[in-house]
N, C-alpha and C positions, 0 to 999 in steps of 0.2 A: 504493500499499499504506500502512496507516495504521501510526502510529508510537506505539509505548507508552514514555512516559516513565518511567525508574527506579522513581519513587516509586509509581507505578502499576502496577509489574510483576505483582504478585498478579491482575490481572484477567486476564492472558494465561494464568494458571495455573490459571484457573476448571475445573471439573470437575462434571458432575452428580451429585447426590448420592443424591436419590431424587425419586419422583414417588408424592404420597399424595391420596387422594380426600377425607380427613377431616381437620380442623386437629389433633385429638388426636395424630395419627399425626406429626406433623412432628417436627423433631430438639429436644432439651433446649433451652427457652427461655432461653437465655444467649447473649452475645456480641451482635453487631449484624447487622441486617436490614433491607434496602431491599427493599420489595413493589413489583414493577413490574405495573403495571395499564392497562389500555385497552380500547377496544373491540376486536372480533376481527378486524377488518380495517385495523388501525393500523401493521402489520409488525412486533408484538412481538418475535417469535423473530428477525428480521433485525435488530434495533435490539441485542437482547442478543448476536449473533453477532459484530456489529461492535464493541460495546463490549468485548468478552473477547477481540477479534482471533482469533476460533477460527471458521471458516466452519460446522462441523455442531454446534457444541455446541447449540444450540436447534433444535430441529425446524422447520422450515419447510413450509409448503404452500400452494397455491395456494386451496385450501379454508379460509376463516375458520373460526374456534372448534376447530381440531384440538387446540389444548392444553385438555384436558378435566379436568385433574387441577391441584393445586399442585407444580410442579415446583421442586425446591431446588436450587442452584448453590452449591459451596462456593468461597470464595475463600481460605480459609486461616486462621488465627489469631482464629478466632471470627465471620467476616466471612462473610455468606450473601444470595444473592440470591432471592427469592421469586417466581417466576413465576406469577400467579394467573389464573385461566381468563379468557378475552376475555368481555364482554359485549355485549349487544345485537345478539346475531345470531340471527333469527328462525327460521334453520332447522333450529337445535339444538332436539331435542325438548322439550317442556313441562317432564318431570319434571327434566331436566339444567340445565335454566335456573333452576327453582326452588331446585336443591340449589347452584348457583354464588350465588344470590341470599341464600342461607344463610350460604355458605362464606366468601365475600369478606370481610362484615362481621365474622363471628368473627375472620377473620386479624387485621383490623384494628384490632378491641376488645380482644382478647385476649391479643395477643403483646407480652409487654414488653420484648422485644429489637429489636421493631420501631423504627427510627429515623428512618425518612422513606418518603416515597411517591413513587415514580416514574411519573407519569401521563403516558402516550403518547396523542397526539391526531394526526389528520390536518391537515396544514396547508392543506388545499384548503377545508376546512369550517368554519363555526362550530362551537364546542364544544356539544356535543348534552347534554339534562337529566342523562342519567347521569354524566357528566363533571363538571358544574357541582355535583350533588349530592356526589360526592367530593371536591371542593374545599371545598364547606361544610362537609363532616365534619371536614377538616383544621383549618378555622378553630374549629371546634367543640372539637376534640380537642387543638389546639394541636400539631399534627404538621407536620413539614416536609414541603415536597412541590416537587418538580421538574417542571414543565410542559415537555414535548418535543412540538414540532410536528413530526413526521416528514413524509417525501415532499414534501419541499421541491423535488426534482428535477423533479417533476410539474407546477410551476407556475414562472412567470417571478418574478422578484425584487421586481417591485413588488406583486405578491398575496402573496408571502411576508411582505413586511416589513408589509403591510397586516393579515396575520393576527396577527403579532407584537404592532402595537400594540393590536389588539383584545383580544388576551388580557392584555396587559399593563394594559389598561384595567380588565378584570374582576378580575384579581387585585388592583390598588388599590383597587378599590370595595371587595372582601372583606377589605382589610386583612392580605392575606398576604405576609409578608415573602420573596417570591422571585421571581426574573427567569427568564421563559419562554426557551425556548431553540431555535433553528432547527436543525433536522436531516436528512439525507438518509444513511440506513442504506446505502443502496445505494452511493451515492457518496463514503459515509465523512465528508461535512462534518458539522462540528459534534460529532463522535463524540469527539475529544480534549478539548473544553471540557467535554462531558458527563461524560466518565472524569475529570477534575479535579474536580469539582464532587461527585461522589458519594465520591471518596476524600476529600474535605474532611470530608463527613459522619462515615465510618468513622473517621477520624483523631481527630475531635473526639469523636466517642463512643467510642474504644477509647483515648483518650490517646496516640496512637501519634505518633511522630517522624517528621520525613521519611524517605523511602527504607525504612520499615518493610514 
């Protein structure tokens, strides 16, 4: 069972706030938001559930692409997580893919309360073009990004470490000041470290003290 440290306690209190199809329907653009993005098969819902220590907070499915709207989770005191639609899943009908292609950039470009991007990727495979494009956007817009390589339970340690090195090299070449993280949402490994890093973002943005 995962342990939530006292200063991270608000993650356990996370609650579903709303789900919307359009950016203009999001909550007032105040406080601090972290957007969670990734391809449709990287296990975003499972990571969110593990991060907030709640099994049923985010819906999970064996069918990638189930999250078809912007899902907002409230962490209290102005903190929010935005679960953006997964990208790169060909089975989703074309009109919906096109809508996502417009919605995701709008969230990233228009939300003043956005303090960082949590990019989830699959540790078994090299970063794909969509993921590299998002990293380049972070460079251009000077937005903090945390790259998480999920599903490390499905590979041996040597493969996971090599994946971490490859992503680290890419981030260094892009001059992104961030350290990637190996995670297994199902095994809960790396989740505590991820929670701590995101807490530091919220604390820095909202000028919180420890334990707030």
